[in-house]
All heavy atoms as a GROMACS GRO file, in nm:
protein
  599
    1ASN      N    1   7.732 -11.526  -5.259
    1ASN     CA    2   7.604 -11.592  -5.270
    1ASN      C    3   7.616 -11.742  -5.252
    1ASN      O    4   7.521 -11.805  -5.207
    1ASN     CB    5   7.538 -11.557  -5.401
    1ASN     CG    6   7.484 -11.414  -5.399
    1ASN    OD1    7   7.426 -11.371  -5.302
    1ASN    ND2    8   7.507 -11.343  -5.507
    2ASN      N    9   7.728 -11.801  -5.289
    2ASN     CA   10   7.745 -11.944  -5.265
    2ASN      C   11   7.743 -11.975  -5.117
    2ASN      O   12   7.687 -12.075  -5.073
    2ASN     CB   13   7.875 -11.994  -5.328
    2ASN     CG   14   7.864 -12.009  -5.478
    2ASN    OD1   15   7.758 -12.042  -5.530
    2ASN    ND2   16   7.971 -11.981  -5.548
    3ASP      N   17   7.805 -11.887  -5.037
    3ASP     CA   18   7.805 -11.906  -4.892
    3ASP      C   19   7.663 -11.898  -4.837
    3ASP      O   20   7.624 -11.977  -4.751
    3ASP     CB   21   7.894 -11.803  -4.823
    3ASP     CG   22   8.041 -11.824  -4.849
    3ASP    OD1   23   8.080 -11.936  -4.888
    3ASP    OD2   24   8.118 -11.727  -4.831
    4PHE      N   25   7.585 -11.803  -4.885
    4PHE     CA   26   7.448 -11.790  -4.837
    4PHE      C   27   7.365 -11.910  -4.880
    4PHE      O   28   7.284 -11.961  -4.802
    4PHE     CB   29   7.384 -11.660  -4.888
    4PHE     CG   30   7.254 -11.630  -4.818
    4PHE    CD1   31   7.253 -11.582  -4.688
    4PHE    CD2   32   7.133 -11.652  -4.881
    4PHE    CE1   33   7.134 -11.556  -4.623
    4PHE    CE2   34   7.013 -11.626  -4.817
    4PHE     CZ   35   7.014 -11.578  -4.687
    5GLN      N   36   7.387 -11.957  -5.002
    5GLN     CA   37   7.315 -12.076  -5.047
    5GLN      C   38   7.347 -12.196  -4.958
    5GLN      O   39   7.258 -12.274  -4.923
    5GLN     CB   40   7.348 -12.106  -5.193
    5GLN     CG   41   7.269 -12.225  -5.248
    5GLN     CD   42   7.298 -12.252  -5.393
    5GLN    OE1   43   7.404 -12.218  -5.444
    5GLN    NE2   44   7.204 -12.314  -5.460
    6ALA      N   45   7.473 -12.212  -4.920
    6ALA     CA   46   7.512 -12.321  -4.831
    6ALA      C   47   7.447 -12.304  -4.695
    6ALA      O   48   7.399 -12.402  -4.635
    6ALA     CB   49   7.664 -12.326  -4.818
    7PHE      N   50   7.444 -12.182  -4.644
    7PHE     CA   51   7.379 -12.153  -4.516
    7PHE      C   52   7.231 -12.192  -4.520
    7PHE      O   53   7.180 -12.257  -4.430
    7PHE     CB   54   7.396 -12.004  -4.483
    7PHE     CG   55   7.306 -11.955  -4.374
    7PHE    CD1   56   7.333 -11.986  -4.241
    7PHE    CD2   57   7.195 -11.877  -4.403
    7PHE    CE1   58   7.250 -11.941  -4.140
    7PHE    CE2   59   7.112 -11.830  -4.303
    7PHE     CZ   60   7.140 -11.863  -4.171
    8VAL      N   61   7.162 -12.154  -4.627
    8VAL     CA   62   7.020 -12.187  -4.643
    8VAL      C   63   7.001 -12.339  -4.648
    8VAL      O   64   6.912 -12.394  -4.584
    8VAL     CB   65   6.961 -12.119  -4.768
    8VAL    CG1   66   6.824 -12.173  -4.802
    8VAL    CG2   67   6.956 -11.968  -4.746
    9ALA      N   68   7.088 -12.406  -4.723
    9ALA     CA   69   7.077 -12.552  -4.735
    9ALA      C   70   7.098 -12.621  -4.601
    9ALA      O   71   7.029 -12.718  -4.568
    9ALA     CB   72   7.178 -12.603  -4.838
   10GLU      N   73   7.191 -12.570  -4.522
   10GLU     CA   74   7.221 -12.631  -4.391
   10GLU      C   75   7.116 -12.601  -4.285
   10GLU      O   76   7.088 -12.686  -4.201
   10GLU     CB   77   7.357 -12.582  -4.340
   10GLU     CG   78   7.475 -12.641  -4.413
   10GLU     CD   79   7.607 -12.588  -4.360
   10GLU    OE1   80   7.614 -12.551  -4.241
   10GLU    OE2   81   7.704 -12.583  -4.438
   11THR      N   82   7.060 -12.481  -4.289
   11THR     CA   83   6.973 -12.438  -4.179
   11THR      C   84   6.825 -12.435  -4.214
   11THR      O   85   6.741 -12.431  -4.124
   11THR     CB   86   7.013 -12.297  -4.132
   11THR    OG1   87   6.988 -12.204  -4.238
   11THR    CG2   88   7.158 -12.292  -4.089
   12GLY      N   89   6.792 -12.431  -4.343
   12GLY     CA   90   6.653 -12.416  -4.383
   12GLY      C   91   6.601 -12.274  -4.365
   12GLY      O   92   6.481 -12.249  -4.371
   13TYR      N   93   6.692 -12.181  -4.345
   13TYR     CA   94   6.656 -12.041  -4.324
   13TYR      C   95   6.578 -11.986  -4.443
   13TYR      O   96   6.608 -12.016  -4.558
   13TYR     CB   97   6.784 -11.957  -4.305
   13TYR     CG   98   6.759 -11.810  -4.285
   13TYR    CD1   99   6.720 -11.760  -4.161
   13TYR    CD2  100   6.773 -11.721  -4.390
   13TYR    CE1  101   6.697 -11.625  -4.143
   13TYR    CE2  102   6.751 -11.585  -4.373
   13TYR     CZ  103   6.712 -11.539  -4.250
   13TYR     OH  104   6.690 -11.405  -4.232
   14THR      N  105   6.477 -11.905  -4.414
   14THR     CA  106   6.405 -11.833  -4.518
   14THR      C  107   6.408 -11.684  -4.487
   14THR      O  108   6.396 -11.644  -4.371
   14THR     CB  109   6.259 -11.880  -4.533
   14THR    OG1  110   6.192 -11.864  -4.407
   14THR    CG2  111   6.251 -12.024  -4.576
   15THR      N  112   6.424 -11.604  -4.589
   15THR     CA  113   6.429 -11.459  -4.572
   15THR      C  114   6.288 -11.402  -4.562
   15THR      O  115   6.189 -11.468  -4.596
   15THR     CB  116   6.499 -11.394  -4.692
   15THR    OG1  117   6.422 -11.420  -4.810
   15THR    CG2  118   6.642 -11.447  -4.710
   16GLU      N  119   6.279 -11.278  -4.520
   16GLU     CA  120   6.149 -11.211  -4.516
   16GLU      C  121   6.088 -11.203  -4.655
   16GLU      O  122   5.968 -11.220  -4.671
   16GLU     CB  123   6.162 -11.071  -4.456
   16GLU     CG  124   6.187 -11.074  -4.307
   16GLU     CD  125   6.187 -10.935  -4.244
   16GLU    OE1  126   6.197 -10.834  -4.317
   16GLU    OE2  127   6.176 -10.928  -4.121
   17SER      N  128   6.171 -11.180  -4.755
   17SER     CA  129   6.120 -11.173  -4.893
   17SER      C  130   6.056 -11.304  -4.935
   17SER      O  131   5.952 -11.306  -5.002
   17SER     CB  132   6.232 -11.138  -4.991
   17SER     OG  133   6.280 -11.008  -4.965
   18GLU      N  134   6.116 -11.415  -4.897
   18GLU     CA  135   6.057 -11.546  -4.928
   18GLU      C  136   5.926 -11.563  -4.854
   18GLU      O  137   5.828 -11.614  -4.909
   18GLU     CB  138   6.154 -11.658  -4.892
   18GLU     CG  139   6.274 -11.664  -4.984
   18GLU     CD  140   6.379 -11.760  -4.933
   18GLU    OE1  141   6.455 -11.722  -4.842
   18GLU    OE2  142   6.383 -11.873  -4.986
   19ASN      N  143   5.922 -11.524  -4.727
   19ASN     CA  144   5.801 -11.536  -4.648
   19ASN      C  145   5.689 -11.447  -4.699
   19ASN      O  146   5.572 -11.487  -4.704
   19ASN     CB  147   5.829 -11.506  -4.501
   19ASN     CG  148   5.916 -11.611  -4.436
   19ASN    OD1  149   5.911 -11.728  -4.471
   19ASN    ND2  150   5.998 -11.570  -4.342
   20PHE      N  151   5.723 -11.324  -4.738
   20PHE     CA  152   5.623 -11.230  -4.788
   20PHE      C  153   5.582 -11.260  -4.932
   20PHE      O  154   5.474 -11.222  -4.976
   20PHE     CB  155   5.675 -11.086  -4.780
   20PHE     CG  156   5.702 -11.037  -4.641
   20PHE    CD1  157   5.801 -10.943  -4.620
   20PHE    CD2  158   5.632 -11.082  -4.531
   20PHE    CE1  159   5.829 -10.894  -4.493
   20PHE    CE2  160   5.659 -11.035  -4.403
   20PHE     CZ  161   5.758 -10.941  -4.385
   21GLY      N  162   5.672 -11.321  -5.009
   21GLY     CA  163   5.645 -11.352  -5.148
   21GLY      C  164   5.684 -11.241  -5.245
   21GLY      O  165   5.654 -11.249  -5.363
   22TRP      N  166   5.752 -11.138  -5.195
   22TRP     CA  167   5.795 -11.027  -5.280
   22TRP      C  168   5.905 -10.949  -5.210
   22TRP      O  169   5.928 -10.967  -5.091
   22TRP     CB  170   5.678 -10.933  -5.313
   22TRP     CG  171   5.627 -10.860  -5.193
   22TRP    CD1  172   5.536 -10.907  -5.102
   22TRP    CD2  173   5.667 -10.732  -5.146
   22TRP    NE1  174   5.515 -10.816  -5.003
   22TRP    CE2  175   5.596 -10.706  -5.027
   22TRP    CE3  176   5.756 -10.636  -5.192
   22TRP    CZ2  177   5.610 -10.588  -4.955
   22TRP    CZ3  178   5.771 -10.518  -5.119
   22TRP    CH2  179   5.697 -10.495  -5.003
   23SER      N  180   5.969 -10.860  -5.285
   23SER     CA  181   6.067 -10.768  -5.229
   23SER      C  182   6.077 -10.646  -5.319
   23SER      O  183   6.032 -10.649  -5.434
   23SER     CB  184   6.204 -10.836  -5.219
   23SER     OG  185   6.298 -10.749  -5.155
   24PHE      N  186   6.135 -10.540  -5.266
   24PHE     CA  187   6.160 -10.423  -5.348
   24PHE      C  188   6.282 -10.449  -5.436
   24PHE      O  189   6.380 -10.508  -5.391
   24PHE     CB  190   6.184 -10.299  -5.263
   24PHE     CG  191   6.059 -10.247  -5.199
   24PHE    CD1  192   6.038 -10.261  -5.064
   24PHE    CD2  193   5.962 -10.185  -5.276
   24PHE    CE1  194   5.922 -10.214  -5.005
   24PHE    CE2  195   5.845 -10.137  -5.219
   24PHE     CZ  196   5.825 -10.151  -5.082
   25VAL      N  197   6.275 -10.403  -5.560
   25VAL     CA  198   6.384 -10.419  -5.656
   25VAL      C  199   6.406 -10.282  -5.722
   25VAL      O  200   6.310 -10.211  -5.753
   25VAL     CB  201   6.348 -10.524  -5.764
   25VAL    CG1  202   6.459 -10.537  -5.867
   25VAL    CG2  203   6.318 -10.659  -5.699
   26PHE      N  204   6.533 -10.245  -5.741
   26PHE     CA  205   6.564 -10.118  -5.806
   26PHE      C  206   6.513 -10.122  -5.949
   26PHE      O  207   6.533 -10.220  -6.021
   26PHE     CB  208   6.715 -10.092  -5.802
   26PHE     CG  209   6.750  -9.950  -5.831
   26PHE    CD1  210   6.721  -9.849  -5.740
   26PHE    CD2  211   6.812  -9.916  -5.949
   26PHE    CE1  212   6.753  -9.718  -5.766
   26PHE    CE2  213   6.845  -9.784  -5.977
   26PHE     CZ  214   6.815  -9.684  -5.885
   27HIS      N  215   6.447 -10.016  -5.992
   27HIS     CA  216   6.374 -10.015  -6.119
   27HIS      C  217   6.457 -10.053  -6.241
   27HIS      O  218   6.405 -10.115  -6.334
   27HIS     CB  219   6.307  -9.879  -6.140
   27HIS     CG  220   6.402  -9.768  -6.170
   27HIS    ND1  221   6.427  -9.725  -6.297
   27HIS    CD2  222   6.481  -9.694  -6.088
   27HIS    CE1  223   6.515  -9.627  -6.293
   27HIS    NE2  224   6.550  -9.605  -6.166
   28THR      N  225   6.586 -10.021  -6.244
   28THR     CA  226   6.666 -10.053  -6.362
   28THR      C  227   6.700 -10.201  -6.373
   28THR      O  228   6.745 -10.245  -6.478
   28THR     CB  229   6.797  -9.972  -6.363
   28THR    OG1  230   6.872 -10.002  -6.246
   28THR    CG2  231   6.769  -9.822  -6.370
   29ALA      N  232   6.675 -10.278  -6.267
   29ALA     CA  233   6.704 -10.422  -6.269
   29ALA      C  234   6.581 -10.506  -6.304
   29ALA      O  235   6.592 -10.627  -6.317
   29ALA     CB  236   6.758 -10.465  -6.132
   30ILE      N  237   6.468 -10.440  -6.323
   30ILE     CA  238   6.343 -10.512  -6.346
   30ILE      C  239   6.315 -10.522  -6.496
   30ILE      O  240   6.318 -10.422  -6.566
   30ILE     CB  241   6.226 -10.441  -6.276
   30ILE    CG1  242   6.255 -10.424  -6.127
   30ILE    CG2  243   6.097 -10.518  -6.296
   30ILE    CD1  244   6.155 -10.335  -6.056
   31PRO      N  245   6.286 -10.643  -6.545
   31PRO     CA  246   6.251 -10.657  -6.686
   31PRO      C  247   6.125 -10.575  -6.720
   31PRO      O  248   6.034 -10.561  -6.637
   31PRO     CB  249   6.223 -10.807  -6.702
   31PRO     CG  250   6.292 -10.872  -6.587
   31PRO     CD  251   6.288 -10.772  -6.476
   32GLU      N  252   6.120 -10.522  -6.840
   32GLU     CA  253   6.009 -10.437  -6.883
   32GLU      C  254   5.873 -10.507  -6.868
   32GLU      O  255   5.775 -10.444  -6.827
   32GLU     CB  256   6.029 -10.393  -7.028
   32GLU     CG  257   5.930 -10.288  -7.074
   32GLU     CD  258   5.938 -10.159  -6.995
   32GLU    OE1  259   6.047 -10.117  -6.956
   32GLU    OE2  260   5.830 -10.098  -6.972
   33GLU      N  261   5.868 -10.636  -6.899
   33GLU     CA  262   5.739 -10.706  -6.889
   33GLU      C  263   5.689 -10.714  -6.744
   33GLU      O  264   5.570 -10.721  -6.719
   33GLU     CB  265   5.744 -10.845  -6.952
   33GLU     CG  266   5.840 -10.943  -6.888
   33GLU     CD  267   5.979 -10.943  -6.949
   33GLU    OE1  268   6.017 -10.846  -7.016
   33GLU    OE2  269   6.049 -11.042  -6.930
   34VAL      N  270   5.782 -10.711  -6.647
   34VAL     CA  271   5.743 -10.711  -6.506
   34VAL      C  272   5.701 -10.571  -6.464
   34VAL      O  273   5.601 -10.554  -6.393
   34VAL     CB  274   5.858 -10.763  -6.417
   34VAL    CG1  275   5.823 -10.750  -6.270
   34VAL    CG2  276   5.890 -10.908  -6.451
   35ILE      N  277   5.773 -10.469  -6.508
   35ILE     CA  278   5.738 -10.331  -6.474
   35ILE      C  279   5.595 -10.300  -6.515
   35ILE      O  280   5.521 -10.234  -6.443
   35ILE     CB  281   5.837 -10.231  -6.538
   35ILE    CG1  282   5.971 -10.240  -6.465
   35ILE    CG2  283   5.783 -10.089  -6.534
   35ILE    CD1  284   6.079 -10.150  -6.520
   36LYS      N  285   5.553 -10.352  -6.629
   36LYS     CA  286   5.417 -10.326  -6.679
   36LYS      C  287   5.310 -10.382  -6.585
   36LYS      O  288   5.196 -10.337  -6.589
   36LYS     CB  289   5.400 -10.386  -6.818
   36LYS     CG  290   5.481 -10.315  -6.925
   36LYS     CD  291   5.466 -10.384  -7.059
   36LYS     CE  292   5.554 -10.317  -7.163
   36LYS     NZ  293   5.545 -10.386  -7.293
   37THR      N  294   5.345 -10.480  -6.502
   37THR     CA  295   5.246 -10.541  -6.412
   37THR      C  296   5.242 -10.477  -6.274
   37THR      O  297   5.154 -10.508  -6.195
   37THR     CB  298   5.275 -10.692  -6.394
   37THR    OG1  299   5.397 -10.709  -6.321
   37THR    CG2  300   5.284 -10.763  -6.528
   38ILE      N  301   5.336 -10.388  -6.244
   38ILE     CA  302   5.345 -10.328  -6.111
   38ILE      C  303   5.247 -10.212  -6.100
   38ILE      O  304   5.243 -10.125  -6.186
   38ILE     CB  305   5.490 -10.282  -6.082
   38ILE    CG1  306   5.582 -10.404  -6.080
   38ILE    CG2  307   5.497 -10.206  -5.951
   38ILE    CD1  308   5.728 -10.371  -6.070
   39THR      N  309   5.168 -10.213  -5.994
   39THR     CA  310   5.063 -10.113  -5.977
   39THR      C  311   5.084 -10.023  -5.856
   39THR      O  312   4.998  -9.938  -5.828
   39THR     CB  313   4.926 -10.182  -5.964
   39THR    OG1  314   4.928 -10.268  -5.851
   39THR    CG2  315   4.892 -10.261  -6.090
   40SER      N  316   5.194 -10.039  -5.784
   40SER     CA  317   5.217  -9.955  -5.666
   40SER      C  318   5.365  -9.923  -5.653
   40SER      O  319   5.450  -9.990  -5.712
   40SER     CB  320   5.166 -10.023  -5.540
   40SER     OG  321   5.237 -10.144  -5.518
   41ALA      N  322   5.392  -9.820  -5.576
   41ALA     CA  323   5.530  -9.780  -5.547
   41ALA      C  324   5.529  -9.705  -5.414
   41ALA      O  325   5.423  -9.670  -5.362
   41ALA     CB  326   5.587  -9.693  -5.658
   42VAL      N  327   5.646  -9.678  -5.362
   42VAL     CA  328   5.659  -9.606  -5.236
   42VAL      C  329   5.674  -9.457  -5.268
   42VAL      O  330   5.761  -9.420  -5.348
   42VAL     CB  331   5.780  -9.657  -5.156
   42VAL    CG1  332   5.798  -9.576  -5.029
   42VAL    CG2  333   5.763  -9.804  -5.124
   43LEU      N  334   5.593  -9.376  -5.206
   43LEU     CA  335   5.600  -9.232  -5.227
   43LEU      C  336   5.739  -9.180  -5.193
   43LEU      O  337   5.794  -9.215  -5.089
   43LEU     CB  338   5.494  -9.162  -5.141
   43LEU     CG  339   5.481  -9.011  -5.159
   43LEU    CD1  340   5.439  -8.977  -5.302
   43LEU    CD2  341   5.380  -8.956  -5.060
   44ASN      N  342   5.796  -9.101  -5.280
   44ASN     CA  343   5.929  -9.042  -5.266
   44ASN      C  344   6.043  -9.144  -5.278
   44ASN      O  345   6.157  -9.112  -5.246
   44ASN     CB  346   5.943  -8.962  -5.137
   44ASN     CG  347   5.848  -8.843  -5.134
   44ASN    OD1  348   5.831  -8.776  -5.236
   44ASN    ND2  349   5.786  -8.819  -5.022
   45ALA      N  350   6.012  -9.265  -5.318
   45ALA     CA  351   6.114  -9.367  -5.345
   45ALA      C  352   6.066  -9.454  -5.460
   45ALA      O  353   6.076  -9.577  -5.455
   45ALA     CB  354   6.142  -9.450  -5.220
   46GLU      N  355   6.014  -9.390  -5.562
   46GLU     CA  356   5.949  -9.461  -5.673
   46GLU      C  357   6.044  -9.548  -5.754
   46GLU      O  358   6.001  -9.628  -5.835
   46GLU     CB  359   5.880  -9.361  -5.767
   46GLU     CG  360   5.762  -9.288  -5.703
   46GLU     CD  361   5.802  -9.165  -5.622
   46GLU    OE1  362   5.922  -9.131  -5.615
   46GLU    OE2  363   5.712  -9.103  -5.563
   47TRP      N  364   6.172  -9.533  -5.731
   47TRP     CA  365   6.270  -9.614  -5.804
   47TRP      C  366   6.282  -9.755  -5.746
   47TRP      O  367   6.339  -9.842  -5.808
   47TRP     CB  368   6.407  -9.545  -5.807
   47TRP     CG  369   6.449  -9.493  -5.673
   47TRP    CD1  370   6.520  -9.561  -5.578
   47TRP    CD2  371   6.419  -9.367  -5.616
   47TRP    NE1  372   6.537  -9.486  -5.466
   47TRP    CE2  373   6.475  -9.364  -5.487
   47TRP    CE3  374   6.349  -9.254  -5.661
   47TRP    CZ2  375   6.464  -9.254  -5.403
   47TRP    CZ3  376   6.339  -9.146  -5.577
   47TRP    CH2  377   6.396  -9.146  -5.451
   48TRP      N  378   6.228  -9.778  -5.625
   48TRP     CA  379   6.221  -9.911  -5.565
   48TRP      C  380   6.080  -9.963  -5.586
   48TRP      O  381   5.983  -9.906  -5.536
   48TRP     CB  382   6.253  -9.907  -5.416
   48TRP     CG  383   6.396  -9.881  -5.389
   48TRP    CD1  384   6.452  -9.764  -5.347
   48TRP    CD2  385   6.504  -9.974  -5.402
   48TRP    NE1  386   6.587  -9.778  -5.334
   48TRP    CE2  387   6.623  -9.906  -5.367
   48TRP    CE3  388   6.513 -10.107  -5.441
   48TRP    CZ2  389   6.747  -9.968  -5.369
   48TRP    CZ3  390   6.636 -10.168  -5.443
   48TRP    CH2  391   6.752 -10.098  -5.407
   49LEU      N  392   6.067 -10.071  -5.662
   49LEU     CA  393   5.936 -10.124  -5.696
   49LEU      C  394   5.916 -10.264  -5.638
   49LEU      O  395   6.010 -10.344  -5.635
   49LEU     CB  396   5.921 -10.128  -5.848
   49LEU     CG  397   5.928  -9.993  -5.917
   49LEU    CD1  398   5.933 -10.011  -6.069
   49LEU    CD2  399   5.812  -9.906  -5.877
   50PRO      N  400   5.794 -10.294  -5.592
   50PRO     CA  401   5.767 -10.427  -5.538
   50PRO      C  402   5.755 -10.530  -5.651
   50PRO      O  403   5.680 -10.511  -5.746
   50PRO     CB  404   5.633 -10.409  -5.464
   50PRO     CG  405   5.567 -10.296  -5.537
   50PRO     CD  406   5.678 -10.206  -5.585
   51VAL      N  407   5.830 -10.638  -5.640
   51VAL     CA  408   5.829 -10.742  -5.742
   51VAL      C  409   5.795 -10.876  -5.677
   51VAL      O  410   5.868 -10.924  -5.589
   51VAL     CB  411   5.965 -10.751  -5.815
   51VAL    CG1  412   5.965 -10.866  -5.914
   51VAL    CG2  413   5.997 -10.620  -5.884
   52ASN      N  414   5.684 -10.933  -5.718
   52ASN     CA  415   5.645 -11.064  -5.667
   52ASN      C  416   5.747 -11.169  -5.706
   52ASN      O  417   5.796 -11.171  -5.819
   52ASN     CB  418   5.507 -11.105  -5.720
   52ASN     CG  419   5.397 -11.022  -5.660
   52ASN    OD1  420   5.405 -10.978  -5.546
   52ASN    ND2  421   5.292 -11.001  -5.738
   53GLY      N  422   5.781 -11.255  -5.611
   53GLY     CA  423   5.874 -11.365  -5.638
   53GLY      C  424   6.020 -11.328  -5.630
   53GLY      O  425   6.106 -11.412  -5.657
   54SER      N  426   6.053 -11.205  -5.593
   54SER     CA  427   6.196 -11.168  -5.582
   54SER      C  428   6.246 -11.199  -5.441
   54SER      O  429   6.177 -11.176  -5.343
   54SER     CB  430   6.217 -11.021  -5.616
   54SER     OG  431   6.146 -10.939  -5.526
   55TYR      N  432   6.362 -11.259  -5.436
   55TYR     CA  433   6.433 -11.286  -5.310
   55TYR      C  434   6.578 -11.315  -5.344
   55TYR      O  435   6.619 -11.299  -5.459
   55TYR     CB  436   6.365 -11.398  -5.230
   55TYR     CG  437   6.368 -11.536  -5.293
   55TYR    CD1  438   6.456 -11.633  -5.247
   55TYR    CD2  439   6.282 -11.571  -5.397
   55TYR    CE1  440   6.459 -11.761  -5.303
   55TYR    CE2  441   6.284 -11.698  -5.453
   55TYR     CZ  442   6.373 -11.791  -5.405
   55TYR     OH  443   6.375 -11.917  -5.460
   56TRP      N  444   6.658 -11.357  -5.248
   56TRP     CA  445   6.802 -11.366  -5.269
   56TRP      C  446   6.841 -11.450  -5.390
   56TRP      O  447   6.937 -11.420  -5.459
   56TRP     CB  448   6.872 -11.420  -5.143
   56TRP     CG  449   6.842 -11.564  -5.112
   56TRP    CD1  450   6.742 -11.612  -5.034
   56TRP    CD2  451   6.914 -11.677  -5.160
   56TRP    NE1  452   6.744 -11.748  -5.031
   56TRP    CE2  453   6.851 -11.792  -5.107
   56TRP    CE3  454   7.026 -11.695  -5.241
   56TRP    CZ2  455   6.896 -11.920  -5.132
   56TRP    CZ3  456   7.069 -11.823  -5.266
   56TRP    CH2  457   7.004 -11.934  -5.212
   57LYS      N  458   6.766 -11.554  -5.419
   57LYS     CA  459   6.800 -11.641  -5.531
   57LYS      C  460   6.755 -11.582  -5.665
   57LYS      O  461   6.813 -11.611  -5.769
   57LYS     CB  462   6.736 -11.778  -5.510
   57LYS     CG  463   6.798 -11.889  -5.590
   57LYS     CD  464   6.744 -12.023  -5.543
   57LYS     CE  465   6.815 -12.138  -5.608
   57LYS     NZ  466   6.760 -12.266  -5.560
   58TYR      N  467   6.651 -11.501  -5.663
   58TYR     CA  468   6.597 -11.436  -5.782
   58TYR      C  469   6.578 -11.287  -5.751
   58TYR      O  470   6.466 -11.240  -5.734
   58TYR     CB  471   6.464 -11.499  -5.825
   58TYR     CG  472   6.477 -11.644  -5.857
   58TYR    CD1  473   6.437 -11.742  -5.767
   58TYR    CD2  474   6.532 -11.684  -5.978
   58TYR    CE1  475   6.453 -11.876  -5.797
   58TYR    CE2  476   6.548 -11.819  -6.008
   58TYR     CZ  477   6.507 -11.914  -5.916
   58TYR     OH  478   6.522 -12.046  -5.946
   59PRO      N  479   6.688 -11.212  -5.741
   59PRO     CA  480   6.680 -11.073  -5.697
   59PRO      C  481   6.601 -10.981  -5.790
   59PRO      O  482   6.556 -10.876  -5.747
   59PRO     CB  483   6.826 -11.030  -5.687
   59PRO     CG  484   6.900 -11.124  -5.775
   59PRO     CD  485   6.825 -11.253  -5.770
   60GLU      N  486   6.583 -11.020  -5.914
   60GLU     CA  487   6.504 -10.940  -6.009
   60GLU      C  488   6.365 -10.996  -6.026
   60GLU      O  489   6.288 -10.950  -6.109
   60GLU     CB  490   6.575 -10.936  -6.144
   60GLU     CG  491   6.712 -10.875  -6.138
   60GLU     CD  492   6.792 -10.899  -6.265
   60GLU    OE1  493   6.740 -10.963  -6.359
   60GLU    OE2  494   6.906 -10.855  -6.271
   61GLY      N  495   6.331 -11.098  -5.948
   61GLY     CA  496   6.204 -11.167  -5.964
   61GLY      C  497   6.221 -11.290  -6.052
   61GLY      O  498   6.326 -11.311  -6.112
   62PRO      N  499   6.119 -11.373  -6.059
   62PRO     CA  500   6.131 -11.499  -6.134
   62PRO      C  501   6.152 -11.481  -6.284
   62PRO      O  502   6.203 -11.570  -6.349
   62PRO     CB  503   5.998 -11.570  -6.106
   62PRO     CG  504   5.905 -11.463  -6.061
   62PRO     CD  505   5.989 -11.357  -5.998
   63LEU      N  506   6.118 -11.366  -6.339
   63LEU     CA  507   6.137 -11.343  -6.483
   63LEU      C  508   6.266 -11.268  -6.512
   63LEU      O  509   6.298 -11.241  -6.628
   63LEU     CB  510   6.019 -11.264  -6.540
   63LEU     CG  511   5.884 -11.332  -6.532
   63LEU    CD1  512   5.775 -11.242  -6.588
   63LEU    CD2  513   5.885 -11.465  -6.605
   64GLY      N  514   6.341 -11.233  -6.409
   64GLY     CA  515   6.465 -11.158  -6.427
   64GLY      C  516   6.581 -11.247  -6.465
   64GLY      O  517   6.572 -11.369  -6.467
   65GLY      N  518   6.692 -11.186  -6.496
   65GLY     CA  519   6.812 -11.259  -6.535
   65GLY      C  520   6.902 -11.283  -6.415
   65GLY      O  521   7.014 -11.235  -6.411
   66SER      N  522   6.853 -11.356  -6.315
   66SER     CA  523   6.928 -11.373  -6.191
   66SER      C  524   7.065 -11.436  -6.213
   66SER      O  525   7.158 -11.410  -6.138
   66SER     CB  526   6.848 -11.456  -6.091
   66SER     OG  527   6.820 -11.584  -6.145
   67GLU      N  528   7.081 -11.517  -6.315
   67GLU     CA  529   7.211 -11.576  -6.340
   67GLU      C  530   7.315 -11.468  -6.370
   67GLU      O  531   7.432 -11.484  -6.343
   67GLU     CB  532   7.205 -11.681  -6.451
   67GLU     CG  533   7.168 -11.627  -6.587
   67GLU     CD  534   7.019 -11.603  -6.608
   67GLU    OE1  535   6.937 -11.643  -6.524
   67GLU    OE2  536   6.985 -11.540  -6.708
   68ARG      N  537   7.270 -11.356  -6.424
   68ARG     CA  538   7.358 -11.243  -6.448
   68ARG      C  539   7.402 -11.180  -6.316
   68ARG      O  540   7.517 -11.144  -6.299
   68ARG     CB  541   7.280 -11.137  -6.528
   68ARG     CG  542   7.346 -11.089  -6.648
   68ARG     CD  543   7.267 -10.988  -6.730
   68ARG     NE  544   7.124 -10.981  -6.706
   68ARG     CZ  545   7.065 -10.879  -6.644
   68ARG    NH1  546   7.134 -10.781  -6.598
   68ARG    NH2  547   6.935 -10.877  -6.629
   69VAL      N  548   7.311 -11.168  -6.223
   69VAL     CA  549   7.337 -11.102  -6.096
   69VAL      C  550   7.414 -11.194  -6.002
   69VAL      O  551   7.500 -11.150  -5.929
   69VAL     CB  552   7.203 -11.059  -6.032
   69VAL    CG1  553   7.226 -11.000  -5.894
   69VAL    CG2  554   7.132 -10.959  -6.121
   70LEU      N  555   7.381 -11.321  -6.003
   70LEU     CA  556   7.440 -11.416  -5.907
   70LEU      C  557   7.551 -11.497  -5.970
   70LEU      O  558   7.552 -11.619  -5.962
   70LEU     CB  559   7.329 -11.508  -5.854
   70LEU     CG  560   7.216 -11.438  -5.780
   70LEU    CD1  561   7.108 -11.539  -5.745
   70LEU    CD2  562   7.266 -11.370  -5.656
   71ARG      N  563   7.646 -11.431  -6.031
   71ARG     CA  564   7.756 -11.503  -6.094
   71ARG      C  565   7.822 -11.597  -5.994
   71ARG      O  566   7.850 -11.561  -5.881
   71ARG     CB  567   7.858 -11.402  -6.146
   71ARG     CG  568   7.809 -11.326  -6.264
   71ARG     CD  569   7.915 -11.228  -6.313
   71ARG     NE  570   7.861 -11.147  -6.420
   71ARG     CZ  571   7.800 -11.032  -6.402
   71ARG    NH1  572   7.785 -10.983  -6.281
   71ARG    NH2  573   7.754 -10.964  -6.503
   72GLY      N  574   7.846 -11.716  -6.038
   72GLY     CA  575   7.914 -11.813  -5.953
   72GLY      C  576   7.820 -11.893  -5.865
   72GLY      O  577   7.864 -11.983  -5.796
   73LEU      N  578   7.691 -11.864  -5.866
   73LEU     CA  579   7.597 -11.937  -5.783
   73LEU      C  580   7.536 -12.050  -5.863
   73LEU      O  581   7.484 -12.029  -5.972
   73LEU     CB  582   7.487 -11.843  -5.733
   73LEU     CG  583   7.378 -11.904  -5.648
   73LEU    CD1  584   7.436 -11.964  -5.520
   73LEU    CD2  585   7.273 -11.801  -5.614
   74SER      N  586   7.542 -12.168  -5.810
   74SER     CA  587   7.482 -12.284  -5.876
   74SER      C  588   7.335 -12.289  -5.837
   74SER      O  589   7.304 -12.320  -5.722
   74SER     CB  590   7.552 -12.411  -5.833
   74SER     OG  591   7.690 -12.403  -5.863
   75LEU      N  592   7.246 -12.259  -5.928
   75LEU     CA  593   7.103 -12.258  -5.897
   75LEU      C  594   7.041 -12.392  -5.922
   75LEU      O  595   7.069 -12.465  -6.006
   75LEU     CB  596   7.031 -12.151  -5.980
   75LEU     CG  597   7.080 -12.009  -5.956
   75LEU    CD1  598   7.004 -11.913  -6.048
   75LEU    CD2  599   7.056 -11.968  -5.814
   0.00000   0.00000   0.00000
């Protein structure tokens, strides 16, 4: 993740998740308070839930514990 952060800093690259403002997150990685706000899911893949604000820097969304997931990344 440090390499990707350096790449973003050098190029200004933005991911699709950043552009869309959300991404799918595996249900066990989502904080309970965020799960309560989710109103849609993908049929036959209900374990992947759309989370507003999730992207490479905040893979669980802005309320998630991204520092846990991105060990070694200076945010």
